[in-house]
C-alpha positions as protocol buffer text, in pm:
chain_id: "A"
residue {
  index: 1
  type: UNK
  ca { x: 6476 y: 9587 z: -1949 }
}
residue {
  index: 2
  type: UNK
  ca { x: 6791 y: 9620 z: -2158 }
}
residue {
  index: 3
  type: UNK
  ca { x: 7143 y: 9557 z: -2053 }
}
residue {
  index: 4
  type: UNK
  ca { x: 7424 y: 9783 z: -2154 }
}
residue {
  index: 5
  type: UNK
  ca { x: 7599 y: 9649 z: -2464 }
}
residue {
  index: 6
  type: UNK
  ca { x: 7312 y: 9434 z: -2592 }
}
residue {
  index: 7
  type: UNK
  ca { x: 7091 y: 9525 z: -2888 }
}
residue {
  index: 8
  type: UNK
  ca { x: 6758 y: 9679 z: -2794 }
}
residue {
  index: 9
  type: UNK
  ca { x: 6559 y: 9468 z: -3034 }
}
residue {
  index: 10
  type: UNK
  ca { x: 6583 y: 9202 z: -3300 }
}
residue {
  index: 11
  type: UNK
  ca { x: 6494 y: 9470 z: -3555 }
}
residue {
  index: 12
  type: UNK
  ca { x: 6798 y: 9676 z: -3460 }
}
residue {
  index: 13
  type: UNK
  ca { x: 7017 y: 9368 z: -3488 }
}
residue {
  index: 14
  type: UNK
  ca { x: 6869 y: 9282 z: -3828 }
}
residue {
  index: 15
  type: UNK
  ca { x: 6925 y: 9639 z: -3949 }
}
residue {
  index: 16
  type: UNK
  ca { x: 7286 y: 9633 z: -3829 }
}
residue {
  index: 17
  type: UNK
  ca { x: 7353 y: 9302 z: -4006 }
}
residue {
  index: 18
  type: UNK
  ca { x: 7185 y: 9428 z: -4326 }
}
residue {
  index: 19
  type: UNK
  ca { x: 7394 y: 9746 z: -4327 }
}
residue {
  index: 20
  type: UNK
  ca { x: 7709 y: 9542 z: -4267 }
}
residue {
  index: 21
  type: UNK
  ca { x: 7631 y: 9309 z: -4557 }
}
residue {
  index: 22
  type: UNK
  ca { x: 7553 y: 9606 z: -4783 }
}
residue {
  index: 23
  type: UNK
  ca { x: 7881 y: 9779 z: -4695 }
}
residue {
  index: 24
  type: UNK
  ca { x: 8078 y: 9458 z: -4750 }
}
residue {
  index: 25
  type: UNK
  ca { x: 7915 y: 9409 z: -5090 }
}
residue {
  index: 26
  type: UNK
  ca { x: 7980 y: 9767 z: -5198 }
}
residue {
  index: 27
  type: UNK
  ca { x: 8339 y: 9742 z: -5077 }
}
residue {
  index: 28
  type: UNK
  ca { x: 8394 y: 9421 z: -5271 }
}
residue {
  index: 29
  type: UNK
  ca { x: 8247 y: 9566 z: -5591 }
}
residue {
  index: 30
  type: UNK
  ca { x: 8447 y: 9887 z: -5548 }
}
residue {
  index: 31
  type: UNK
  ca { x: 8769 y: 9692 z: -5499 }
}
residue {
  index: 32
  type: UNK
  ca { x: 8694 y: 9475 z: -5802 }
}
residue {
  index: 33
  type: UNK
  ca { x: 8633 y: 9779 z: -6025 }
}
residue {
  index: 34
  type: UNK
  ca { x: 8943 y: 9960 z: -5896 }
}
residue {
  index: 35
  type: UNK
  ca { x: 9154 y: 9650 z: -5959 }
}
residue {
  index: 36
  type: UNK
  ca { x: 9016 y: 9624 z: -6315 }
}
residue {
  index: 37
  type: UNK
  ca { x: 9104 y: 9983 z: -6408 }
}
residue {
  index: 38
  type: UNK
  ca { x: 9441 y: 10002 z: -6228 }
}
residue {
  index: 39
  type: UNK
  ca { x: 9594 y: 9654 z: -6236 }
}
residue {
  index: 40
  type: UNK
  ca { x: 9386 y: 9415 z: -6449 }
}
residue {
  index: 41
  type: UNK
  ca { x: 9558 y: 9188 z: -6700 }
}
residue {
  index: 42
  type: UNK
  ca { x: 9336 y: 9290 z: -6991 }
}
residue {
  index: 43
  type: UNK
  ca { x: 9100 y: 9577 z: -7075 }
}
residue {
  index: 44
  type: UNK
  ca { x: 8843 y: 9322 z: -7196 }
}
residue {
  index: 45
  type: UNK
  ca { x: 8745 y: 9167 z: -6861 }
}
residue {
  index: 46
  type: UNK
  ca { x: 8367 y: 9121 z: -6889 }
}
residue {
  index: 47
  type: UNK
  ca { x: 8291 y: 9191 z: -6523 }
}
residue {
  index: 48
  type: UNK
  ca { x: 8510 y: 9502 z: -6521 }
}
residue {
  index: 49
  type: UNK
  ca { x: 8356 y: 9633 z: -6842 }
}
residue {
  index: 50
  type: UNK
  ca { x: 8006 y: 9581 z: -6706 }
}
residue {
  index: 51
  type: UNK
  ca { x: 8082 y: 9755 z: -6379 }
}
residue {
  index: 52
  type: UNK
  ca { x: 8265 y: 10045 z: -6545 }
}
residue {
  index: 53
  type: UNK
  ca { x: 7990 y: 10106 z: -6799 }
}
residue {
  index: 54
  type: UNK
  ca { x: 7729 y: 10141 z: -6521 }
}
residue {
  index: 55
  type: UNK
  ca { x: 7918 y: 10389 z: -6305 }
}
residue {
  index: 56
  type: UNK
  ca { x: 7846 y: 10763 z: -6293 }
}
residue {
  index: 57
  type: UNK
  ca { x: 8024 y: 10968 z: -6559 }
}
residue {
  index: 58
  type: UNK
  ca { x: 8313 y: 11104 z: -6344 }
}
residue {
  index: 59
  type: UNK
  ca { x: 8412 y: 10757 z: -6218 }
}
residue {
  index: 60
  type: UNK
  ca { x: 8368 y: 10599 z: -6561 }
}
residue {
  index: 61
  type: UNK
  ca { x: 8582 y: 10872 z: -6722 }
}
residue {
  index: 62
  type: UNK
  ca { x: 8855 y: 10822 z: -6461 }
}
residue {
  index: 63
  type: UNK
  ca { x: 8847 y: 10445 z: -6515 }
}
residue {
  index: 64
  type: UNK
  ca { x: 8859 y: 10481 z: -6894 }
}
residue {
  index: 65
  type: UNK
  ca { x: 9155 y: 10717 z: -6866 }
}
residue {
  index: 66
  type: UNK
  ca { x: 9345 y: 10463 z: -6655 }
}
residue {
  index: 67
  type: UNK
  ca { x: 9263 y: 10182 z: -6899 }
}
residue {
  index: 68
  type: UNK
  ca { x: 9381 y: 10391 z: -7197 }
}
residue {
  index: 69
  type: UNK
  ca { x: 9706 y: 10475 z: -7013 }
}
residue {
  index: 70
  type: UNK
  ca { x: 9772 y: 10110 z: -6934 }
}
residue {
  index: 71
  type: UNK
  ca { x: 9675 y: 9970 z: -7276 }
}
residue {
  index: 72
  type: UNK
  ca { x: 9751 y: 10247 z: -7528 }
}
residue {
  index: 73
  type: UNK
  ca { x: 9744 y: 10018 z: -7835 }
}
residue {
  index: 74
  type: UNK
  ca { x: 9429 y: 9824 z: -7745 }
}
residue {
  index: 75
  type: UNK
  ca { x: 9084 y: 9903 z: -7877 }
}
residue {
  index: 76
  type: UNK
  ca { x: 8897 y: 10068 z: -7587 }
}
residue {
  index: 77
  type: UNK
  ca { x: 8642 y: 9840 z: -7420 }
}
residue {
  index: 78
  type: UNK
  ca { x: 8268 y: 9906 z: -7430 }
}
residue {
  index: 79
  type: UNK
  ca { x: 8187 y: 10222 z: -7240 }
}
residue {
  index: 80
  type: UNK
  ca { x: 8526 y: 10379 z: -7310 }
}
residue {
  index: 81
  type: UNK
  ca { x: 8498 y: 10426 z: -7686 }
}
residue {
  index: 82
  type: UNK
  ca { x: 8450 y: 10769 z: -7840 }
}
residue {
  index: 83
  type: UNK
  ca { x: 8096 y: 10894 z: -7798 }
}
residue {
  index: 84
  type: UNK
  ca { x: 8021 y: 10657 z: -7509 }
}
residue {
  index: 85
  type: UNK
  ca { x: 8168 y: 10868 z: -7229 }
}
């Protein structure tokens, strides 16, 4: 006997909470990476470098392009140097 608007089972509730936590985590990491490549204070932020170097090639290339545009005189960080893209 289920009431309208209540979860059908504890498993459904647990799955909903898990998906919500996963989406929040991915959103936080995505925001952090986007901030690093578009508005960070330095191209040598360790967390940003680590995240950027682990992304798929198209996203990493886009991020490296933004970093090079923002810091044209700086040595490119790990993952953005020639031969690493």
